[in-house]
C-alpha positions in Angstrom: 35.4 21.4 35.4 36.9 21.0 32.0 34.0 21.5 29.5 36.2 21.1 26.3 36.0 17.7 24.5 39.1 15.6 24.7 40.3 14.0 21.5 39.5 10.3 21.2 42.7 8.2 21.5 42.7 4.5 20.5 43.0 2.0 23.4 46.5 0.8 23.9 47.1 -2.9 23.5 47.6 -4.6 26.8 51.0 -6.2 27.5 50.9 -10.0 27.2 52.2 -12.0 30.1 54.3 -15.2 30.1 51.2 -17.3 30.6 49.7 -16.2 27.3 53.0 -16.8 25.4 53.4 -20.2 27.0 49.8 -21.3 26.2 49.6 -19.9 22.6 51.9 -22.1 20.6 50.8 -25.6 21.9 47.1 -24.6 21.7 47.5 -23.4 18.1 49.3 -26.6 17.1 46.6 -28.9 18.7 43.7 -26.8 17.3 45.3 -26.7 13.8 45.6 -30.6 13.8 41.9 -30.9 14.9 40.5 -28.2 12.6 42.2 -29.0 9.3 40.1 -32.2 8.7 36.9 -30.5 9.7 37.6 -27.6 7.3 38.5 -30.0 4.4 35.3 -32.0 5.0 33.3 -28.7 5.2 34.8 -27.3 1.9 34.2 -30.7 0.2 30.5 -30.7 1.3 30.1 -27.1 0.3 31.5 -27.8 -3.2 29.3 -30.9 -3.6 26.2 -29.0 -2.4 26.9 -26.1 -4.8 27.5 -28.5 -7.7 24.3 -30.5 -6.8 22.3 -27.3 -6.6 23.5 -25.6 -9.8 23.8 -28.8 -11.9 21.0 -30.9 -10.5 18.3 -29.4 -8.4 17.9 -26.1 -10.2 17.7 -27.6 -13.8 15.3 -30.3 -12.5 13.2 -27.6 -10.8 13.1 -25.5 -13.9 12.2 -28.6 -16.0 9.4 -29.5 -13.5 8.2 -25.9 -13.6 8.1 -25.9 -17.4 6.4 -29.3 -17.4 3.8 -28.2 -14.9 3.2 -24.9 -16.8 2.9 -26.8 -20.1 0.7 -29.7 -18.9 -1.4 -28.0 -16.2 -1.3 -24.2 -16.2 -1.6 -23.6 -20.0 -4.4 -26.1 -20.6 -6.3 -24.8 -17.5 -5.8 -21.2 -18.7 -7.0 -22.1 -22.2 -10.0 -24.0 -20.8 -10.8 -21.1 -18.5 -10.5 -18.5 -21.3 -12.1 -20.4 -24.2 -14.5 -22.8 -22.6 -15.5 -22.0 -19.0 -15.7 -18.2 -19.4 -17.8 -18.2 -22.6 -20.1 -20.9 -21.2 -20.5 -19.0 -17.9 -21.1 -15.7 -19.8 -23.7 -17.4 -21.9 -25.4 -19.1 -18.9 -25.4 -15.8 -17.0 -26.8 -13.9 -20.0 -29.6 -16.4 -20.5 -30.4 -16.6 -16.8 -30.5 -12.8 -16.5 -32.7 -12.6 -19.6 -35.1 -15.2 -18.2 -35.2 -13.5 -14.8 -35.9 -10.2 -16.4 -38.6 -11.7 -18.6 -40.2 -13.4 -15.7 -39.8 -11.0 -12.8 -38.9 -7.5 -14.1 -40.5 -6.8 -17.5 -44.1 -7.8 -16.5 -43.9 -5.4 -13.5 -42.3 -2.7 -15.5 -45.1 -3.0 -18.2 -47.8 -3.1 -15.5 -46.3 0.0 -13.8 -45.7 1.9 -17.1 -48.8 1.1 -19.1 -51.5 0.5 -16.3 -50.6 2.0 -12.9 -49.1 5.3 -14.1 -52.0 6.2 -16.5 -54.6 5.1 -13.9 -52.8 7.1 -11.2 -52.6 10.2 -13.5 -56.3 9.9 -14.2 -57.2 9.5 -10.5 -55.0 12.4 -9.6 -56.6 14.7 -12.2 -60.1 13.6 -11.1 -59.2 14.1 -7.4 -57.8 17.6 -8.2 -60.9 18.6 -10.1 -63.5 17.1 -7.7 -61.7 17.7 -4.3 -58.7 20.1 -4.4 -60.2 22.9 -6.4 -63.5 23.1 -4.5 -61.7 22.8 -1.2 -59.4 25.7 -2.1 -62.4 27.8 -3.2 -64.2 27.0 0.0 -61.1 27.9 2.1 -60.4 31.1 0.3 -64.0 32.4 -0.1 -65.8 31.1 3.0 -63.6 29.8 5.8 -61.0 32.6 5.7 -63.5 35.6 6.2 -65.3 33.6 8.9 -62.0 32.9 10.7 -60.9 36.5 10.5 -64.2 37.7 12.0 -64.0 35.1 14.8 -60.4 36.1 15.5 -61.4 39.8 15.8 -64.2 38.9 18.2 -62.0 36.7 20.3 -59.4 39.4 20.5 -61.9 41.9 21.8 -63.4 39.5 24.3 -59.9 38.5 25.5 -58.9 42.2 26.0 -62.1 42.8 28.1 -61.6 39.6 30.2 -57.9 40.5 30.8 -58.8 43.9 32.1 -61.5 42.4 34.4 -59.2 39.7 35.8 -56.5 42.3 36.5 -59.0 44.6 38.3 -60.3 41.6 40.4 -57.2 39.5 41.2 -54.0 41.5 40.5 -54.4 45.2 41.5 -55.7 44.6 45.1 -52.7 42.4 45.9 -50.3 44.8 44.4 -51.6 47.6 46.5 -51.6 45.5 49.6 -47.9 44.6 49.0 -46.8 48.1 48.1 -48.6 50.1 50.8 -49.0 47.6 53.8 -46.4 44.7 53.7 -43.4 46.7 52.6 -43.7 49.4 55.3 -44.4 46.9 58.1 -41.4 44.8 57.0 -39.1 47.8 57.1 -40.2 48.7 60.6 -39.8 45.2 61.9 -36.3 45.0 60.3 -35.2 48.3 62.1 -36.5 47.0 65.4 -34.7 43.7 65.1 -31.4 45.4 64.2 -31.7 47.7 67.2 -32.8 45.1 69.8 -30.8 42.0 68.6 -28.0 42.6 66.1 -26.2 45.5 67.8 -26.2 43.9 71.3 -24.9 40.6 69.9 -22.1 42.4 68.0 -21.0 44.3 71.1 -21.0 41.0 73.2 -18.8 39.3 70.5 -16.3 42.2 70.2 -16.0 43.2 73.9 -16.4 39.8 75.8 -15.9 36.7 73.6 -12.9 37.9 71.6 -10.6 38.7 74.6 -11.5 35.4 76.2 -10.7 33.5 73.0 -7.4 35.3 72.6 -6.4 34.3 76.1 -7.3 30.7 75.6 -5.3 30.6 72.4 -2.2 32.1 74.0 -2.4 29.5 76.8 -2.8 26.6 74.4 0.2 27.8 72.3 2.5 28.0 75.4 1.5 24.5 76.5 2.1 23.1 73.0 5.6 24.7 72.9 6.6 23.1 76.2 5.4 19.6 75.1 7.2 19.9 71.8 10.5 20.9 73.5 10.2 17.8 75.8 9.5 15.5 72.9 12.4 16.9 70.8 14.8 16.3 73.7 13.7 12.7 74.2 13.9 12.1 70.4 17.4 13.5 70.2 18.6 11.2 73.0 17.0 8.1 71.4 18.6 9.1 67.9 22.1 9.5 69.5 21.7 6.1 71.1 20.6 4.5 67.9 23.5 6.1 65.9 26.0 4.7 68.4 24.5 1.3 68.1 24.5 1.5 64.3 28.1 2.6 64.2 29.2 -0.3 66.3 27.2 -2.8 64.3 28.6 -1.4 61.0 32.2 -1.7 62.2 31.6 -5.3 63.3 29.8 -6.2 60.0 32.6 -4.6 57.9 35.4 -6.5 59.7 33.4 -9.7 59.7 31.9 -9.8 56.2 33.1 -7.0 53.8 36.9 -7.2 54.4 37.1 -11.0 54.0 34.9 -10.9 50.9 37.0 -8.2 49.3 40.2 -10.1 50.1 38.7 -13.3 48.6 37.7 -11.5 45.4 40.9 -9.5 45.0 43.5 -12.2 45.8 41.7 -15.5 44.8 38.8 -15.1 42.4 40.1 -12.2 40.2 43.5 -14.0 39.4 41.6 -17.2 38.6 39.2 -15.4 36.4 42.0 -13.6 34.6 43.7 -16.9 33.9 40.5 -18.5 32.6 39.9 -15.4 30.4 43.5 -15.7 29.0 43.1 -19.4 28.2 39.7 -18.8 26.6 41.0 -15.9 24.5 43.9 -17.9 23.3 41.7 -20.9 22.4 39.4 -18.6 20.4 42.3 -16.9 18.6 43.8 -20.3 17.9 40.5 -21.6 16.5 40.2 -18.6 14.2 43.9 -18.9 13.1 43.5 -22.6 12.5 40.3 -22.1 10.5 41.9 -19.6 8.2 45.0 -21.8 7.8 42.8 -24.8 7.1 41.0 -22.7 4.5 44.2 -22.0 2.6 45.1 -25.8 2.9 41.7 -26.8 1.6 41.9 -24.3 -1.2 45.3 -25.7 -2.3 44.0 -29.3 -2.1 40.9 -28.4 -4.0 42.9 -26.7 -6.8 45.2 -29.7 -7.0 42.3 -32.1 -7.2 40.6 -29.9 -9.8 43.7 -29.7 -12.0 44.2 -33.4 -11.7 40.6 -34.1 -12.7 41.0 -31.7 -15.6 44.2 -33.4 -16.8 42.6 -36.9 -16.5 39.1 -36.3 -17.8 38.3 -32.8 -19.2 41.3 -32.2 -21.5 41.0 -35.7 -23.1 37.3 -35.3 -23.5 37.8 -31.8 -25.0 40.4 -33.2 -27.4 38.1 -36.1 -28.5 35.3 -33.6 -29.1 37.4 -31.1 -31.0 39.5 -33.6 -33.0 37.2 -36.5 -33.6 33.5 -35.8 -32.9 33.3 -32.3 -34.5 34.9 -33.4 -37.9 32.7 -36.6 -38.0 29.6 -34.5 -37.2 30.4 -32.0 -39.9 31.0 -34.8 -42.4 27.7 -36.5 -41.5 25.9 -33.1 -41.7 27.3 -32.2 -45.1 27.4 -35.6 -46.7 24.2 -37.3 -45.3 21.8 -35.0 -43.4 21.6 -32.0 -45.8 21.3 -34.2 -49.0 18.6 -36.2 -47.3 16.8 -33.0 -46.2 17.1 -31.6 -49.7 15.7 -34.8 -51.3 12.8 -34.8 -48.8 12.1 -31.1 -49.7 12.2 -31.9 -53.4 9.9 -34.9 -53.0 7.5 -32.8 -50.9 7.5 -30.0 -53.4 6.8 -32.4 -56.3 4.0 -34.1 -54.3 2.4 -30.8 -53.5 2.6 -29.6 -57.1 1.0 -32.9 -58.3 -1.8 -32.6 -55.7 -2.3 -28.9 -56.6 -2.6 -29.9 -60.4 -5.1 -32.7 -59.5 -7.1 -30.3 -57.4 -7.1 -27.7 -60.2 -8.2 -30.4 -62.7 -11.1 -31.4 -60.4 -12.2 -27.8 -59.9 -12.2 -27.2 -63.7 -14.2 -30.4 -64.2 -16.7 -29.4 -61.6 -17.0 -26.0 -63.2 -17.6 -27.5 -66.7 -20.3 -29.9 -65.3 -22.0 -27.0 -63.4 -21.9 -24.8 -66.6 -23.4 -27.7 -68.7 -26.1 -28.3 -66.2 -27.1 -24.8 -65.1 -25.6 -22.5 -67.7 -23.1 -19.8 -67.4 -23.5 -17.4 -64.5 -24.9 -13.9 -65.2 -22.2 -11.3 -65.3 -22.6 -8.5 -62.8 -21.6 -5.0 -63.6 -19.9 -3.3 -60.6 -21.2 0.1 -59.4 -19.4 3.0 -61.1 -18.2 1.0 -64.1 -17.8 2.9 -67.4 -20.2 1.7 -70.2 -18.9 -0.1 -73.3 -15.7 -1.1 -71.4 -14.9 -4.6 -70.1 -15.4 -4.8 -66.4 -13.0 -6.8 -64.3 -14.5 -10.2 -63.3 -14.4 -10.9 -59.6 -12.6 -14.0 -58.5 -14.7 -16.7 -57.0 -14.2 -16.9 -53.2 -15.2 -20.5 -52.8 -12.6 -22.0 -55.1 -9.4 -20.0 -55.3 -7.2 -20.4 -58.4 -3.8 -20.3 -56.6 -3.3 -22.5 -53.5 -2.0 -20.8 -50.4 -0.8 -23.9 -48.7 2.4 -24.1 -46.6 5.5 -25.7 -48.1 8.7 -27.2 -46.8 10.5 -24.2 -48.2 8.6 -21.9 -45.9 9.4 -23.9 -42.7 11.1 -22.1 -39.8 12.5 -25.1 -38.0 16.3 -25.3 -37.6 16.5 -28.9 -38.9 15.1 -28.1 -42.4 17.1 -25.0 -43.1 19.7 -25.1 -45.9 
């Protein structure tokens, strides 16, 4: 046996017969004619589906998601965070406080200020009136009495034990040791001499030779019967083998040989032909699908370039040459001056409103000073005497407005 590994060799391509060569070209032509329209329709549907997904369904889905997030999720989150959660926390706090005030604090006060002091007083009273006297009684009275009774009971028990042994135990022990044991030994020797030794001699000298003779006779009879049965079985087996050989030869020539001939000369050639036809059809389908892919790619590129020449390039030229200059002119000549004028008007309006508010505040301060007098000056802590202290600015009416103006806007439409 060769135990060394043999190098793997690639399988050799099988030689093609005339049947494969004769079937290949017509099948490929027919399949190509049938597959090219299917491939064109398939590629067109794939392009339309991809365009519909990337330019239609996905933007619409993103818009719907943003709309749902803006209209549903954000309001619900705000409602949950700033309305439902504070209300639930407040209701929970009030409910817990009420439950504690009704069910917990009264019982805690009862336990802490009533039951615990009463229990401590009762415990001290019970210890003084019951425990200490009981301990003194146990240590000074009951313990000596118990020790004396125990010593007395121990002495009485020792005497009674000696008396019971002398009455009930020692007579029976002497009877067993000096009467029963010697009588039993004598009876055992007599039984061994009169019974055991004669029985052993009878077994060894009489019964054993008789048993050996009966065993030898039974073995000889069994050997003769087994030889007879083996001879009869060998004859029957030879007869059955002959019958089986004859039936096997008949079955082989009647069933096996015709079946092998049918498989070898009829079914196998037909199967090989069907396999060749199926293989060629499959190869033709693959080849036609690849060729149709190239054709579809070329047609798609031609149609794309044609659409680009007819629609995209003119639209791009109109956008670059017409719409962009017009948009720039409108932005520079109309939109920016209008935005600047709106900013100036808003700034002037805000300044006028701020001046009016300042005048109203001053008038209110003068009226308050005439009616109630000037406010008392407060000297801050840590100020140096004989030096003017800085006057704190009133927090209710600031002098400078901190309102938002158009100039501080962050939107893209109002930037210069």
